[in-house]
C-alpha positions, 0 to 999 in steps of 0.5 A: 891922119890927125887933121881928118881925125880933128875934122871928125871929132869937130863934125860929130858934135855932141849931146843930142847930136851924138850917132849911135854905139854902132856908128862911134864902133864902126868909125872908130875901129878897122880901116874907118879909124885908120882914115881909109875914105871908103870904110869911113863913107861905109860907116856913115852910110849905114848910119844914115840908113838907121837914122833916116828909118828911125825918122819915118817910122817916128813921122809916121806914129806922129801922124797917126796921132794928129787931127787932120789940121795938124797933120796937114801942118806937120806935113808942109813943116817936114817937107821945109825941114828936108829942104833946109836939112839939105840946104845946110848939109850941102857939100862944100866941095867935090872931094870924098871927105866933102861928102862924108861929112855931108852925109855925116850932118845929114845923119845928125840932122836926121837924129835931131829931127827925130827927137823933134818930132817924138816931143812934137805936140 
């Protein structure tokens, strides 16, 4: 249990990487707080869905505001970013904790990309 909490603390990051309050509440309460893998996975699955929806909204807003030549550039950059993110966050093993850490990486990277898109000019 202590090992698991240490991994979670190290993988949540800080600053811009911090995930939503809802995620923090979910992961620190109930069975997820007890280290029950299924409950922890439910928390991160919900969080990734939220972060992915926010990313898609930011991307649509940004695309609507750009001239055509910049739209093509951003579309290519976004496709490359998705490939890079997926590679960066690929699980090292097949265990449930590996999947959780990988999914947490996806959520953090997605949140950070949303912030990047919001500032892209």
